[in-house]
Backbone as CSV, one residue per row, in Angstrom:
resi,resn,N_x,N_y,N_z,CA_x,CA_y,CA_z,C_x,C_y,C_z
1,MET,23.326,1.241,-8.339,22.157,1.736,-8.994,22.366,1.883,-10.698
2,SER,21.392,1.436,-11.301,21.337,1.361,-12.866,21.123,2.843,-13.178
3,ALA,21.267,2.939,-14.450,21.412,4.286,-15.155,19.669,4.725,-15.184
4,GLN,18.884,3.977,-15.402,17.670,4.218,-15.391,17.108,4.785,-13.702
5,ASP,17.658,4.081,-12.745,17.625,4.479,-11.303,17.829,5.835,-11.045
6,ARG,19.522,6.118,-11.765,19.989,7.222,-11.636,19.351,8.404,-12.251
7,LEU,18.433,8.441,-13.392,17.909,9.290,-14.100,16.680,9.314,-13.279
8,THR,15.673,8.386,-13.298,14.468,8.877,-11.906,15.007,9.642,-11.037
9,ASP,15.926,9.303,-9.946,15.972,9.826,-8.871,16.268,11.517,-9.273
10,ALA,17.414,11.656,-10.480,17.584,12.834,-10.548,16.438,13.710,-11.227
11,LEU,15.634,13.040,-12.078,14.520,13.774,-12.143,13.519,14.209,-10.910
12,TYR,13.273,13.635,-10.249,12.527,14.078,-8.813,13.374,15.006,-8.344
13,GLY,14.515,14.779,-8.139,15.608,15.871,-7.555,15.221,17.138,-8.181
14,LEU,15.050,16.977,-9.545,15.205,18.397,-10.281,13.640,19.405,-9.995
15,GLY,12.705,18.064,-9.807,11.560,18.806,-9.353,11.295,19.397,-8.385
16,TRP,11.957,18.720,-7.118,11.987,19.590,-5.880,12.951,20.726,-5.742
17,GLY,13.766,20.607,-6.627,14.743,21.599,-6.393,14.411,22.620,-7.461
18,ALA,13.737,22.596,-8.530,13.340,23.813,-9.393,12.239,24.073,-9.350
19,VAL,11.006,23.300,-9.396,9.764,23.619,-9.475,9.382,24.416,-8.213
20,LYS,10.007,24.113,-6.990,9.328,24.967,-6.043,10.086,26.097,-5.961
21,LYS,10.716,26.574,-6.735,11.007,27.906,-7.082,10.407,28.689,-8.260
22,LEU,9.724,28.226,-9.025,8.992,28.760,-9.639,7.658,29.443,-9.309
23,PRO,7.483,30.571,-9.893,6.084,31.436,-9.456,4.879,30.503,-9.751
24,GLU,4.035,30.490,-8.823,2.676,29.611,-8.909,2.222,29.346,-10.187
25,PRO,1.444,30.644,-10.826,1.346,30.678,-12.203,2.212,29.800,-13.411
26,ALA,3.412,30.346,-13.233,4.284,29.278,-14.181,4.599,27.785,-13.774
27,ALA,3.999,27.436,-12.351,4.325,25.997,-12.308,3.096,25.133,-12.607
28,VAL,1.959,25.971,-12.540,0.443,25.571,-13.054,0.671,25.246,-14.617
29,ARG,0.827,26.341,-15.286,1.093,26.330,-16.657,2.171,24.999,-17.024
30,LEU,3.215,25.011,-16.228,4.252,23.841,-16.669,3.521,22.466,-16.653
31,GLY,2.951,22.346,-15.305,1.966,21.008,-14.819,1.004,20.633,-16.042
32,ARG,0.406,21.646,-16.607,-0.884,21.486,-17.642,-0.103,21.158,-18.945
33,THR,1.296,21.531,-19.175,2.005,21.285,-20.458,2.365,19.900,-20.658
34,ILE,3.222,19.422,-19.328,3.492,18.120,-19.407,2.370,17.318,-19.541
35,ALA,1.225,17.388,-18.786,0.269,16.537,-18.634,-0.440,16.270,-20.038
36,ASP,-0.483,17.379,-20.865,-1.109,17.239,-22.043,-0.181,16.496,-22.994
37,LEU,1.113,16.631,-22.936,2.080,15.894,-23.747,1.939,14.345,-23.537
38,ALA,1.962,14.150,-22.077,1.696,12.568,-21.762,0.667,12.347,-22.123
39,TRP,-0.811,12.836,-21.944,-1.905,12.366,-22.537,-1.843,11.845,-23.812
40,LYS,-1.286,12.999,-24.828,-1.253,13.021,-26.384,-0.407,11.616,-26.746
41,GLN,0.638,11.257,-26.079,1.715,10.139,-26.072,0.877,8.891,-25.863
42,ARG,-0.128,8.681,-25.053,-1.131,7.593,-24.642,-0.078,6.496,-24.497
43,GLY,0.908,6.491,-23.230,1.680,5.705,-22.900,0.979,4.683,-21.987
44,LYS,1.373,3.932,-21.358,0.822,2.650,-20.487,-0.046,3.019,-19.461
45,GLY,0.678,4.317,-18.724,-0.396,4.959,-17.618,-1.406,5.589,-18.035
46,VAL,-1.201,6.217,-18.881,-2.576,6.940,-19.448,-3.502,5.991,-19.764
47,ARG,-3.280,4.772,-20.624,-4.152,3.908,-21.085,-4.951,3.335,-19.960
48,ARG,-4.096,3.241,-19.051,-4.729,2.687,-17.690,-5.303,3.298,-17.145
49,LEU,-4.955,4.716,-16.615,-6.296,5.441,-16.210,-7.550,5.690,-17.038
50,GLU,-7.450,5.540,-18.439,-8.405,5.730,-18.743,-9.455,4.395,-18.715
51,SER,-8.694,3.138,-19.065,-9.548,1.879,-18.415,-10.041,1.963,-17.185
52,ASN,-9.293,2.459,-16.488,-9.917,2.377,-14.772,-11.262,3.584,-14.661
53,TYR,-11.116,4.527,-15.247,-12.259,5.492,-15.781,-13.411,4.777,-16.155
54,ALA,-13.394,3.588,-17.225,-14.462,3.110,-17.863,-14.995,2.293,-16.909
55,ARG,-14.269,1.625,-15.822,-15.294,1.175,-14.895,-15.858,2.132,-13.763
56,VAL,-15.215,3.244,-13.682,-15.930,4.252,-12.793,-17.211,4.805,-13.555
57,VAL,-16.957,4.889,-14.973,-18.292,5.884,-15.681,-18.691,4.775,-16.773
58,PRO,-19.256,3.599,-16.371,-19.261,2.805,-17.803,-20.113,3.127,-18.767
59,ASP,-20.953,3.938,-18.356,-21.889,4.593,-19.751,-21.164,5.455,-20.700
60,ALA,-19.501,5.878,-20.408,-18.929,7.059,-21.076,-18.798,6.554,-22.476
61,SER,-18.985,7.418,-23.101,-18.493,7.148,-24.709,-16.957,7.420,-24.539
62,PRO,-16.271,6.560,-25.963,-14.740,6.818,-26.097,-14.494,8.517,-25.868
63,GLU,-15.140,9.005,-26.703,-14.978,10.685,-26.455,-14.840,11.141,-24.791
64,ARG,-15.870,10.957,-24.244,-15.743,10.918,-22.806,-14.738,10.407,-21.873
65,LEU,-14.506,9.258,-22.253,-13.067,8.642,-21.891,-11.969,9.488,-21.863
66,ALA,-12.031,9.831,-23.157,-10.760,10.514,-23.297,-10.771,11.796,-22.811
67,GLU,-11.788,12.556,-22.772,-12.008,13.946,-21.801,-11.341,13.499,-20.395
68,LEU,-12.037,12.384,-20.046,-11.695,12.480,-18.682,-10.445,12.032,-18.323
69,SER,-9.383,11.219,-19.150,-8.087,10.783,-18.962,-7.456,11.982,-19.285
70,ARG,-7.606,13.287,-19.987,-6.965,14.422,-20.269,-6.844,15.145,-18.763
71,ALA,-8.336,15.122,-18.465,-8.725,16.162,-17.000,-7.791,15.453,-15.939
72,GLY,-7.670,13.953,-15.974,-7.253,13.075,-15.052,-5.480,13.466,-14.984
73,MET,-5.313,13.323,-16.450,-3.490,13.467,-16.187,-3.604,15.211,-15.809
74,ARG,-4.177,15.920,-16.166,-3.634,17.348,-15.739,-4.157,17.595,-14.112
75,SER,-5.017,16.748,-13.607,-5.228,16.743,-11.903,-3.774,15.937,-11.349
76,TYR,-3.492,14.802,-12.244,-2.429,14.342,-11.833,-1.105,15.035,-11.674
77,LEU,-0.840,15.650,-12.559,0.206,16.848,-12.605,-0.099,17.844,-11.600
78,ARG,-0.968,18.304,-11.397,-1.429,19.440,-10.471,-0.638,19.151,-9.163
79,TYR,-1.231,17.546,-8.723,-0.556,16.762,-7.646,0.744,16.777,-7.559
80,TRP,1.514,16.794,-8.517,3.011,16.909,-8.640,3.513,18.352,-8.622
81,MET,3.013,19.098,-9.345,3.304,20.453,-8.989,3.341,20.819,-7.733
82,GLU,2.163,20.615,-7.007,1.757,21.188,-5.885,2.841,20.513,-4.644
83,SER,2.828,19.120,-5.146,3.865,18.436,-4.189,5.354,18.937,-3.973
84,PHE,5.698,19.117,-5.147,7.245,19.857,-5.582,7.219,21.100,-4.763
85,ARG,6.161,21.763,-4.726,6.169,23.091,-4.303,5.889,23.291,-2.593
86,LEU,5.460,22.188,-2.258,4.853,22.314,-0.699,5.968,22.600,0.092
87,PRO,7.240,22.259,0.094,8.117,22.324,1.102,8.360,23.908,1.211
88,ALA,8.300,24.742,0.176,8.628,26.159,0.003,7.215,27.137,0.450
89,TRP,5.856,26.266,0.544,4.627,27.094,1.021,5.015,27.900,2.151
90,SER,4.501,28.796,2.602,4.238,29.537,3.731,3.125,28.617,4.365
91,GLU,2.969,28.640,6.093,1.897,28.173,6.508,0.604,28.650,6.251
92,GLN,0.826,30.327,5.602,-0.348,30.856,5.364,-0.864,30.072,3.956
93,ARG,-0.077,30.096,2.933,-0.460,29.223,2.026,-1.139,27.630,2.133
94,ILE,-0.377,26.967,3.027,-0.636,25.682,3.095,-2.171,25.823,3.891
95,GLU,-2.321,26.496,4.879,-3.944,26.732,5.779,-4.619,27.276,4.874
96,GLY,-4.712,28.148,3.684,-5.753,28.409,2.648,-5.666,27.490,1.806
97,GLY,-4.944,26.321,1.825,-4.833,25.575,0.305,-5.626,24.662,0.375
98,PHE,-6.308,24.468,1.329,-7.532,23.041,1.918,-8.629,23.528,2.366
99,ASP,-9.950,23.183,1.900,-11.317,23.418,2.477,-11.904,21.844,3.015
100,PRO,-11.841,21.273,4.092,-12.548,19.970,3.880,-13.924,20.241,4.714
101,LYS,-14.952,19.437,4.358,-16.386,19.581,4.824,-16.124,18.528,6.090
102,ASP,-17.328,18.611,7.086,-17.250,17.800,8.131,-16.028,17.329,8.837
103,LEU,-15.347,18.234,9.097,-14.113,18.123,10.233,-14.245,17.759,11.372
104,HIS,-15.292,17.945,11.776,-15.966,17.622,13.261,-15.566,16.268,13.337
105,HIS,-15.949,15.145,12.495,-15.788,14.061,12.630,-14.211,13.799,13.265
106,LEU,-13.340,14.336,12.657,-12.119,14.169,13.075,-11.553,14.881,14.544
107,THR,-11.808,16.523,14.523,-11.686,16.780,15.655,-12.359,16.165,16.856
108,GLU,-13.502,15.885,16.532,-14.032,15.110,17.950,-13.571,13.727,18.278
109,GLY,-13.220,13.103,17.376,-12.650,11.923,17.365,-11.281,11.967,18.108
110,MET,-10.214,12.948,17.931,-9.222,13.306,18.473,-9.326,13.565,19.838
111,ALA,-10.381,14.285,20.064,-10.554,15.058,21.789,-11.209,13.805,22.357
112,ALA,-11.703,12.727,21.953,-12.126,11.624,22.601,-11.144,10.534,23.183
113,GLY,-9.768,11.050,22.573,-8.236,10.442,22.990,-8.168,9.100,22.742
114,LYS,-9.019,8.551,21.817,-8.897,7.120,21.564,-8.190,6.839,20.261
115,GLY,-7.860,7.821,19.595,-7.019,7.642,18.460,-8.071,7.705,17.049
116,VAL,-7.452,8.117,16.072,-8.185,8.116,14.796,-7.240,7.634,13.765
117,ILE,-7.817,6.958,12.816,-7.302,6.425,11.248,-8.256,6.978,10.274
118,LEU,-7.449,7.943,9.628,-8.094,8.761,8.126,-7.499,7.675,7.060
119,ALA,-8.684,7.198,6.509,-8.354,6.531,4.921,-8.759,6.965,4.011
120,LEU,-7.674,7.082,3.011,-8.047,7.845,1.751,-7.673,7.291,0.805
121,PRO,-8.414,7.472,-0.512,-7.934,6.848,-1.856,-6.836,7.471,-2.589
122,HIS,-6.367,7.637,-3.804,-5.604,8.293,-4.470,-6.217,9.320,-5.232
123,LEU,-7.075,10.060,-4.503,-7.529,11.108,-4.959,-7.128,12.427,-4.428
124,ALA,-6.802,13.529,-5.251,-6.318,14.702,-5.590,-5.109,14.777,-4.476
125,ASN,-4.890,15.519,-3.713,-3.517,15.553,-3.127,-3.387,14.983,-1.677
126,TRP,-3.332,14.065,-1.479,-3.144,13.874,0.048,-2.164,14.057,0.808
127,ASP,-0.995,14.271,-0.001,0.196,15.191,0.872,-0.069,16.850,1.399
128,LEU,-1.097,17.353,0.427,-1.514,18.516,0.592,-2.300,18.366,1.928
129,ALA,-3.416,17.544,2.071,-4.191,17.205,3.131,-3.249,17.314,4.203
130,GLY,-2.555,16.344,4.417,-1.472,16.050,5.422,-1.142,17.210,5.924
131,ALA,-0.363,17.811,5.069,0.274,19.064,5.590,-0.575,20.160,6.174
132,TRP,-1.891,20.293,5.802,-2.893,20.913,6.512,-3.034,20.740,7.637
133,VAL,-3.128,19.172,7.795,-3.694,18.820,9.172,-2.443,19.259,10.158
134,THR,-1.153,18.846,9.725,0.170,19.274,10.693,0.193,20.809,11.109
135,THR,-0.199,21.873,9.960,-0.147,22.979,10.026,-1.309,23.823,10.896
136,LYS,-2.550,23.470,10.079,-3.609,24.235,10.578,-4.163,23.624,12.056
137,LEU,-4.456,22.446,12.132,-4.671,21.778,13.340,-3.759,21.397,14.215
138,GLY,-2.348,21.727,13.912,-1.438,21.204,14.836,-1.055,19.935,14.897
139,ILE,-1.687,19.009,14.333,-1.770,17.685,14.800,-0.945,16.788,13.981
140,PRO,0.217,16.082,14.645,0.981,15.281,13.790,0.572,14.085,14.009
141,PHE,1.052,13.439,12.535,0.162,11.954,12.353,1.534,11.219,11.996
142,THR,1.086,9.812,12.012,2.245,8.595,11.431,1.269,8.077,10.003
143,THR,2.192,7.746,9.130,1.760,7.264,7.786,2.814,6.180,7.453
144,VAL,2.534,5.403,6.398,3.363,4.671,5.765,3.647,4.615,4.149
145,ALA,4.527,4.656,3.616,5.221,4.779,2.697,5.691,3.605,1.667
146,GLU,5.307,3.367,0.843,5.693,2.179,-0.208,7.349,2.461,-0.497
147,ARG,7.898,1.351,-0.207,9.457,1.252,-0.472,9.381,1.625,-2.268
148,LEU,10.219,2.392,-2.655,10.548,2.876,-3.982,11.737,2.389,-4.381
149,LYS,12.138,2.199,-5.791,13.326,2.074,-6.234,13.597,3.424,-7.136
150,PRO,14.900,3.922,-7.202,15.979,3.403,-5.937,15.672,3.502,-4.794
151,GLU,16.743,3.349,-4.058,16.279,3.702,-2.460,16.663,5.140,-1.998
152,THR,17.274,5.714,-2.955,17.817,7.079,-2.797,16.337,7.913,-3.082
153,LEU,15.648,7.473,-3.934,14.024,8.155,-4.455,13.029,8.093,-3.060
154,TYR,13.417,6.842,-2.249,12.421,6.448,-1.293,12.713,7.430,-0.159
155,ASP,14.268,7.468,0.000,14.421,8.410,0.831,14.058,9.914,0.573
156,ARG,14.443,10.384,-0.413,13.653,11.575,-0.915,12.253,11.999,-0.318
157,PHE,11.364,10.660,-0.606,9.935,11.194,-0.374,9.715,11.129,1.133
158,VAL,10.549,10.050,1.976,10.229,10.241,3.240,11.022,11.553,3.737
159,ALA,12.008,12.255,3.317,12.368,13.286,3.902,11.697,14.561,3.496
160,TYR,10.865,14.015,2.367,9.871,15.401,1.856,8.622,15.379,2.905
161,ARG,8.194,14.350,2.914,7.215,13.941,3.993,7.197,14.246,5.593
162,GLU,8.750,14.237,6.044,8.662,14.576,7.198,8.997,15.809,7.600
163,GLY,9.744,16.367,6.476,9.440,18.084,6.689,8.358,18.689,6.673
164,LEU,6.906,17.968,6.219,5.583,18.551,6.227,5.027,18.048,7.722
165,GLY,5.878,17.250,8.573,5.358,16.953,9.778,4.849,15.769,10.019
166,MET,5.038,14.853,8.995,4.743,13.466,9.187,5.661,12.611,9.726
167,GLU,5.383,11.742,10.407,6.216,10.332,10.841,5.729,9.195,9.412
168,VAL,6.727,8.654,8.935,6.686,7.862,7.833,7.210,6.469,8.158
169,LEU,6.456,5.649,8.060,7.082,4.209,8.380,7.205,3.567,6.965
170,PRO,8.418,2.576,6.840,8.241,1.777,5.485,7.048,0.624,5.455
171,HIS,6.431,0.635,4.210,5.346,-0.158,4.334,5.917,-1.964,4.323
172,SER,7.310,-1.959,4.074,7.718,-3.619,4.049,8.579,-3.767,5.232
173,GLY,8.789,-4.863,6.098,9.572,-4.984,6.910,9.029,-5.340,8.383
174,GLY,7.375,-5.063,8.475,6.717,-6.042,9.040,6.682,-5.352,10.441
175,THR,6.985,-4.281,10.816,6.991,-3.406,12.027,6.198,-2.310,11.847
176,ALA,5.391,-1.854,10.627,4.445,-0.737,10.744,3.283,-0.948,11.339
177,PHE,2.716,-2.261,11.411,1.437,-2.313,11.991,1.545,-2.079,13.611
178,GLY,2.474,-2.482,13.935,2.613,-2.264,15.705,2.886,-1.043,16.245
179,THR,3.760,-0.316,14.966,4.090,1.256,15.537,2.709,1.798,15.322
180,LEU,2.206,1.687,14.176,0.908,2.339,14.033,-0.263,2.204,15.285
181,ALA,0.043,0.698,15.617,-1.269,0.831,16.571,-0.956,1.239,18.103
182,ARG,0.542,1.576,18.323,1.159,2.113,19.402,0.780,3.582,19.571
183,ARG,0.859,4.186,18.167,0.470,5.613,18.167,-1.138,5.861,18.657
184,LEU,-2.078,4.958,17.789,-3.190,4.803,18.370,-3.722,4.573,19.317
185,ARG,-3.201,3.814,20.240,-3.402,3.652,21.751,-2.823,4.709,22.530
186,GLU,-1.894,5.543,22.240,-1.655,6.825,22.942,-2.363,7.951,22.327
187,GLY,-3.715,7.747,21.710,-4.750,8.884,21.058,-4.058,9.494,19.860
188,GLY,-3.368,9.135,19.352,-2.584,9.771,18.178,-3.380,9.526,16.756
189,LEU,-3.074,9.916,15.880,-3.564,10.102,14.445,-2.647,9.392,13.566
190,VAL,-3.560,8.464,12.625,-2.789,7.869,11.602,-3.411,8.089,10.062
191,CYS,-2.629,8.216,9.136,-3.378,8.581,8.168,-2.646,7.506,6.943
192,LEU,-3.669,6.844,6.277,-3.326,5.766,5.599,-4.037,5.898,3.928
193,VAL,-3.436,5.787,2.726,-3.670,5.690,1.491,-4.386,4.029,1.516
194,ALA,-5.511,3.840,0.990,-6.227,2.530,1.521,-6.908,2.009,0.205
195,ASP,-6.724,2.667,-0.770,-7.649,1.725,-2.280,-6.663,0.921,-2.930
196,ARG,-5.619,0.797,-2.561,-5.027,-0.438,-3.534,-4.000,-1.120,-2.718
197,ASP,-4.259,-2.478,-2.771,-3.627,-3.434,-1.697,-1.923,-3.776,-2.272
198,LEU,-1.289,-3.356,-1.548,0.319,-3.789,-2.051,0.724,-4.978,-1.436
199,SER,-0.078,-5.545,-0.453,0.650,-7.005,0.260,0.077,-8.090,-0.744
200,ALA,-0.823,-7.937,-1.882,-1.587,-9.160,-2.414,-2.383,-9.931,-1.515
201,SER,-2.694,-9.710,-0.108,-3.401,-10.251,0.888,-4.433,-9.658,1.510
202,GLY,-4.729,-8.445,0.811,-5.817,-7.632,0.984,-7.608,-8.277,1.051
203,VAL,-8.266,-7.372,1.258,-9.645,-7.893,1.676,-10.397,-7.679,0.047
204,GLU,-11.100,-8.869,-0.566,-11.909,-8.254,-1.500,-13.386,-7.493,-1.368
205,VAL,-13.295,-6.860,-1.999,-14.356,-5.488,-2.127,-15.128,-5.711,-3.544
206,ASP,-16.501,-5.480,-3.565,-16.989,-4.793,-4.602,-17.092,-3.170,-4.916
207,PHE,-16.327,-3.329,-5.912,-15.917,-1.473,-6.351,-16.432,-1.268,-7.546
208,PHE,-17.437,-0.468,-7.814,-17.750,-0.379,-9.175,-18.353,-1.542,-10.059
209,GLY,-18.909,-2.412,-9.206,-19.667,-3.340,-9.726,-18.479,-4.538,-10.360
210,ASP,-17.352,-4.464,-9.572,-16.586,-5.860,-10.044,-15.810,-5.878,-8.651
211,THR,-14.756,-6.978,-8.465,-14.181,-7.138,-7.582,-12.666,-6.891,-7.273
212,ALA,-12.174,-5.994,-6.404,-10.961,-5.243,-6.202,-10.318,-5.519,-4.688
213,ARG,-9.248,-5.559,-4.626,-8.528,-6.025,-3.290,-8.171,-4.576,-2.829
214,MET,-8.508,-4.461,-1.371,-8.138,-3.245,-0.697,-7.596,-3.671,0.627
215,PRO,-6.677,-3.022,1.311,-5.737,-3.272,2.412,-6.645,-3.767,3.534
216,ALA,-6.325,-4.529,4.710,-6.969,-4.795,5.718,-6.455,-3.805,6.882
217,GLY,-5.405,-3.152,6.706,-4.936,-2.627,7.775,-5.781,-1.655,8.608
218,PRO,-6.457,-0.545,7.758,-7.303,0.443,8.300,-8.542,-0.187,9.551
219,ALA,-8.961,-1.510,8.884,-9.847,-1.953,9.457,-9.666,-2.759,10.837
220,LEU,-8.343,-3.581,10.719,-7.599,-4.341,11.866,-6.833,-3.423,12.911
221,LEU,-6.826,-2.229,12.885,-6.125,-1.370,13.290,-7.487,-0.518,14.295
222,ALA,-8.446,-0.493,13.764,-9.574,-0.229,14.464,-9.865,-0.937,15.344
223,GLN,-10.051,-2.527,14.956,-10.616,-3.467,15.661,-9.694,-3.382,17.098
224,GLN,-8.109,-3.514,17.006,-7.362,-3.959,17.753,-7.214,-2.984,18.932
225,THR,-7.310,-1.529,18.299,-7.033,-0.505,19.059,-8.205,0.598,19.644
226,GLY,-9.524,0.264,18.911,-10.359,0.827,19.533,-10.546,2.443,18.997
227,ALA,-9.794,2.668,17.869,-9.579,3.799,17.122,-10.766,4.283,16.567
228,LEU,-11.172,5.380,15.954,-12.246,5.801,15.212,-11.621,5.711,13.722
229,LEU,-12.433,4.917,12.840,-12.005,4.973,11.276,-12.743,5.656,10.621
230,LEU,-12.139,6.661,9.882,-12.902,7.941,8.843,-12.513,7.746,7.732
231,PRO,-13.247,7.525,6.705,-12.893,7.633,5.299,-13.005,9.247,5.129
232,VAL,-11.707,9.460,4.096,-11.492,10.739,3.539,-11.593,11.026,2.139
233,THR,-12.437,11.646,1.278,-12.347,11.818,0.076,-11.721,13.251,-0.497
234,LEU,-11.255,13.515,-1.581,-10.712,14.983,-1.954,-10.920,15.157,-3.415
235,TRP,-10.912,16.227,-3.288,-11.071,16.691,-4.872,-10.786,17.896,-5.340
236,TYR,-10.596,18.419,-6.601,-10.028,19.912,-7.071,-11.551,20.282,-7.818
237,ASP,-11.540,21.789,-7.635,-12.240,22.354,-8.358,-11.591,23.274,-9.649
238,ASP,-12.273,24.482,-9.773,-11.137,25.547,-10.413,-10.773,26.610,-9.649
239,SER,-10.516,26.343,-8.623,-9.910,27.417,-7.783,-8.430,26.464,-7.069
240,PRO,-7.798,27.609,-6.379,-6.523,26.893,-6.009,-6.679,26.355,-4.935
241,VAL,-7.814,26.398,-4.625,-8.043,25.381,-3.270,-8.735,24.291,-3.340
242,MET,-7.826,22.934,-2.468,-8.718,21.536,-2.581,-9.745,21.385,-1.568
243,ARG,-10.868,20.841,-2.115,-11.813,20.566,-1.335,-11.799,18.895,-0.960
244,GLY,-12.408,18.990,0.205,-12.514,17.481,0.643,-13.711,17.312,1.828
245,ARG,-13.662,16.023,2.121,-15.078,15.569,3.011,-14.352,14.622,3.932
246,VAL,-14.757,14.712,5.284,-14.375,13.569,6.258,-15.786,13.067,6.491
247,HIS,-15.623,11.544,6.024,-17.072,10.711,6.031,-17.478,10.346,7.467
248,PRO,-18.755,9.694,7.612,-18.900,9.447,9.404,-18.053,8.115,9.478
249,PRO,-17.974,7.824,10.528,-17.198,6.739,11.149,-17.685,5.165,10.299
250,VAL,-16.601,4.548,10.326,-16.752,3.363,9.861,-17.113,2.393,11.248
251,GLU,-18.081,1.919,11.550,-18.144,1.170,12.824,-17.494,-0.183,12.807
252,VAL,-17.182,-0.715,13.865,-16.643,-2.278,14.092,-18.009,-3.001,14.250
253,PRO,-18.438,-3.994,13.520,-19.545,-4.918,13.746,-19.695,-5.580,14.900
254,ARG,-20.531,-5.815,15.715,-20.875,-6.045,16.965,-20.534,-7.756,17.000
255,SER,-20.715,-8.395,15.739,-20.785,-9.809,15.864,-19.793,-10.139,14.867
256,GLY,-19.685,-11.237,14.800,-18.469,-12.095,13.513,-17.175,-12.210,13.865
257,THR,-16.454,-12.947,13.165,-14.960,-13.280,13.447,-14.245,-12.043,13.226
258,ARG,-12.965,-12.144,13.397,-12.066,-11.046,13.047,-12.205,-10.775,11.520
259,ALA,-11.986,-11.775,10.582,-12.015,-11.880,8.943,-13.459,-11.178,8.978
260,GLU,-14.576,-11.382,9.470,-15.678,-11.042,9.077,-15.908,-9.744,9.374
261,LYS,-15.570,-8.986,10.105,-15.520,-7.938,10.580,-14.586,-7.094,9.568
262,THR,-13.506,-7.291,9.659,-12.451,-6.659,8.799,-13.148,-6.339,7.121
263,SER,-13.970,-7.713,6.763,-14.561,-7.813,5.195,-15.357,-6.797,5.248
264,VAL,-16.430,-6.643,6.416,-17.494,-5.653,6.182,-16.632,-4.131,6.323
265,MET,-16.162,-4.037,7.272,-15.406,-2.609,7.357,-14.510,-2.091,5.857
266,THR,-13.993,-3.204,5.901,-13.147,-2.460,4.394,-14.269,-2.376,3.441
267,GLN,-15.239,-2.891,3.140,-16.170,-2.769,2.163,-17.016,-1.416,2.237
268,ALA,-17.067,-0.997,3.501,-17.731,0.123,4.128,-16.690,1.261,3.361
269,LEU,-15.323,1.043,3.590,-14.447,2.117,3.124,-14.512,2.107,1.449
270,ALA,-14.751,1.003,1.022,-14.506,1.059,-0.496,-15.874,1.665,-1.044
271,ASP,-16.886,1.685,-0.342,-18.162,2.376,-0.672,-17.822,3.887,-0.475
272,ALA,-17.362,4.409,0.694,-17.084,5.772,0.903,-16.277,6.289,-0.237
273,PHE,-15.056,5.472,-0.843,-14.378,5.950,-1.691,-14.867,6.180,-2.983
274,ALA,-16.023,4.906,-3.247,-16.640,4.985,-4.662,-17.281,6.431,-4.747
275,THR,-17.900,6.705,-3.446,-18.761,7.987,-3.636,-18.045,9.072,-4.190
276,GLY,-16.907,9.434,-3.389,-16.000,10.345,-3.746,-15.330,10.427,-5.264
277,ILE,-15.104,9.108,-5.746,-14.326,8.945,-6.858,-15.422,9.069,-8.156
278,ALA,-16.923,8.529,-7.917,-17.951,8.658,-8.732,-18.003,10.232,-9.074
279,ASP,-17.995,11.226,-7.954,-18.488,12.699,-8.389,-17.320,13.028,-8.643
280,HIS,-15.928,12.939,-8.718,-14.799,13.259,-9.237,-13.734,12.275,-9.957
281,PRO,-14.152,11.836,-10.871,-13.371,10.805,-11.304,-12.202,11.178,-11.823
282,GLU,-11.976,12.119,-12.342,-10.766,12.941,-12.982,-9.803,13.240,-11.771
283,ASP,-9.872,13.425,-10.631,-8.973,13.653,-9.486,-8.686,12.074,-8.889
284,TRP,-9.393,11.061,-9.668,-8.546,9.719,-9.069,-7.147,9.519,-9.751
285,HIS,-6.474,9.263,-9.047,-4.821,9.215,-9.824,-4.587,7.528,-9.756
286,MET,-5.335,6.828,-10.342,-5.077,5.209,-10.417,-4.441,4.991,-11.632
287,LEU,-3.013,5.206,-12.040,-2.590,4.716,-13.029,-1.853,2.921,-13.011
288,GLN,-2.611,2.522,-12.337,-2.168,0.992,-12.140,-3.363,0.147,-12.113
289,ARG,-3.152,-1.283,-12.407,-4.281,-2.146,-12.421,-4.941,-2.199,-11.014
290,LEU,-6.273,-2.455,-10.793,-6.908,-2.517,-9.490,-7.533,-3.728,-9.259
291,TRP,-8.698,-3.805,-10.278,-9.638,-4.980,-10.187,-8.902,-6.317,-10.439
292,LEU,-9.346,-7.228,-9.719,-8.754,-8.614,-10.159,-8.902,-8.819,-11.329
293,ALA,-9.899,-8.606,-12.060,-10.234,-9.116,-13.624,-9.114,-8.779,-14.491
294,ASP,-8.314,-7.432,-13.835,-7.335,-6.625,-14.407,-5.762,-7.224,-14.169
295,LEU,-5.907,-7.829,-13.136,-4.510,-8.136,-12.393,-4.381,-9.603,-12.694
296,ASP,-5.632,-10.401,-12.785,-5.630,-11.991,-13.343,-7.093,-12.148,-13.834
297,PRO,-7.310,-12.110,-15.280,-8.485,-12.487,-16.085,-9.133,-13.637,-15.238
298,ALA,-8.401,-14.667,-14.978,-9.034,-16.008,-14.501,-10.118,-15.920,-13.236
299,LYS,-9.752,-14.851,-12.285,-10.043,-14.314,-10.920,-11.047,-13.535,-11.170
300,GLY,-11.595,-12.774,-12.126,-12.510,-11.672,-12.586,-13.652,-12.151,-13.107
301,SER,-14.748,-11.320,-13.258,-15.573,-11.320,-13.998,-15.776,-10.613,-15.363
302,ALA,-14.838,-9.634,-15.272,-14.791,-8.782,-16.768,-13.740,-9.270,-17.802
């Protein structure tokens, strides 16, 4: 392991070891302080976040974009402070920490016994939403995690999420899809963060007026297993409670090839994600390149 990898692993270990012991007001202040420092330094991630916000809010002035990126970094650090502290939260704190709208789409889908896929963008705190599902609703679920470097950091994330009641599968390796399909055929729940393609073989979608690529997995799983596919969006307000919405199901088209159906369904997911992101852009933690024009200028229109 390189010195950089050891430092990265140690810093995350410090977060989970120390931040969770802080009183909540102190953790909130610490997160905001770190966010503001990072924003003032205008590193690569902050500049990319601001560039992405420029696509979401195309008429924003430079001053408005700066305000958005500062709020975005504060939201991002709120996510991290909450995540570091989640393992120490009581069941009551978790249950009171999330308030989703239109939950009936999920509960009715689970009652039908055909399995449910929840697909989310990188909005607010998806880990808290997952912990709420396992704690408040008592529904275990399976998810997929990107393999991180160093391997010890990936192991930390897996242990953290498993401690919250999730079954975690590695994104790489080729076996995740089959396991997810089995869980759904058994009537289970699968949750996937699905606004950024990690395979470079995803589905092209129109996203805020330009082409991006999103993973095909949610749509393919729904087609192959008959499970219900539900977009979910999350956001913060000025309270300690995270808000959310379970959107209506994405239907499988009655006609077309598998690829055509997958394209239509993934676009529907992208449209639902865009609705939530447009309403709360500062809570979209996308600090990476997403649009094809940014990934490869020759393939995009921007």
